[in-house]
N, C-alpha and C positions, 0 to 999 in steps of 0.2 A: 504494499500500500504506500503510495507516494503522497507526501504532504506538500501542498503548494501554498505556502504562506507568503504573501507579498506585503511588503511594507509600503504604505502610501501616506499621503499627507494627512488624511483623516485619522489614521492610526497614530501617527506621530503627534498630532495636535491633542488627541485624547490622552496619550501618555505624558505629554508635556504638562497638561493641566493637572494630571495626577501627581506628577513630580513636583510641581509648584506647591500643591497642597501639602504633600508629604514633607517637603523641605521647610515649609512654614511651621509645621508641627514640630519638626526636629529643632528648628531655631527656638521656638517658644519653650519647648521642653528643656533644652539644655541651657537656655538663658535663665530660666527660673531655678535650675538645679543647683545654683551656687549656694542655695539655702538647703543644707542637708539637715533634715529633720531628725534623723536617727542619731541619737547620742550613744557613743560607745567608746570602748578603749582604743579601737583602731580607726579613728576618724580620718587619719591621713591616708591610710590604704583605701578607704572608701572614696576620698576625694581624687586620688590618683586613678582609681578604676573609672570613676565618672568622667574625668578629664580625657582619659585614653579613649573610652568608648564614644564620647562626644566628638572628639577629633576624627575618629575613624568613620563615624556615621555621617558627619557633615561632609567629609571628603568624598565618601561614597555617593552622596546625593549631588555634590558638585560635579562629579564625573558623569553621573546620569544626566543631569541637566545639560552639560556641555555636549554630550552625545546627541541629545535630542535637538539642541540648537543647531548642531552641524547638519542634522538631517532636515531640519526646517529650511536651512540655507540652501541645501541641495535641491529641495523641491521648488524653491522659488528662483533657482538658477544662479545663485550666488556662489555655489561650489560645484565643480565638475565631479563626475563619478570617480575619477582618478583621485582628486583631492579628498573626497569623502572616504575612499578606501584607505588612503595613506594616513590621513590625520584624524579621521572620525572613528577612532577605535577605542573600545572599552578594554580596560585591563582585565584579562580573563582570570587572573589569580588574585584579585583584590581580596584581602583577608577578611574573614568573618569575625564576629565578636569573640573575644576570649571567654570561654565558658566560666572560668573562675571569677573573672571580673563581672560577668553578667549576673552571676549568682548574688553579688553584693547589691545590685541595683533593684529598684522597685519594679514590681510587675508591669506597671504602665510604661516605664522606660524600656524594659525588656521587650515588650510587645512592639513598641515603636521601632526599636533597632531591628527586630526580626522582620517587620514590614519593609524597612529599607533594604534589607538583604534579599527579600523575596522580589522586590521591585527590580533591583539590580540584576538578579538572576533572570528575570523575564527579559530585560533588555539584552542580556548576553545571548539568550536563545534567539531573539529576533535578529541581533547582529550577526550571529553565526549563520543563520539561515539566509540572510540577505547576502552575505559574502559568498556563500555557496552558490546562490542563484546568479550572482554576478559573474562567477567564473565560467559557468556553463559546463557542458559536458567536456570531458577530457578528449583531446584528439586521439584518433586511433593510431596504431603503429604505422599503418600505411600513409596516413596524413602527415605524420612526423617525418617519415622517410621522404615523401614528396617535397616537403618544405626544405629539408636538407639538400635535396637534389637541385631545387630551384636556387638556393643560395650558392651552390657550387657553380651552376650554370651562369649566374649573374657575375660571379667572381672571375670566370673564364672569359667573359665577354669584354 
């Protein structure tokens, strides 16, 4: 069964709106998180966990928004397909939240971080499929041989 998913301006706009809402939630959550309500012996460790995950989460969303902005620019003709393939790439190995640090955070913050990870994973799947669609089918051995023969003939002429 073949899956034919194409990315189009409508999909990008929907994802862009979703990314903006999610980014705003991230900003609001981590902006207010400077007030740690849990008093305990290890408040510094909690602050470090919160800071690390805040940085990782906001960076993840910045990458997602940048990817979507590149695709928007492509669809309105401001970027070529070559430029988009070259510069509009998501990091496939962007780190997920550290489980030990996540355990220190409130359930609402954990839920938000997981939502950004899921959103980023969706964009990675879309990007991977788009790149595969752009490549097209691989040339056969005969086509590659003909191309090499054409190059040899052009060099001899």
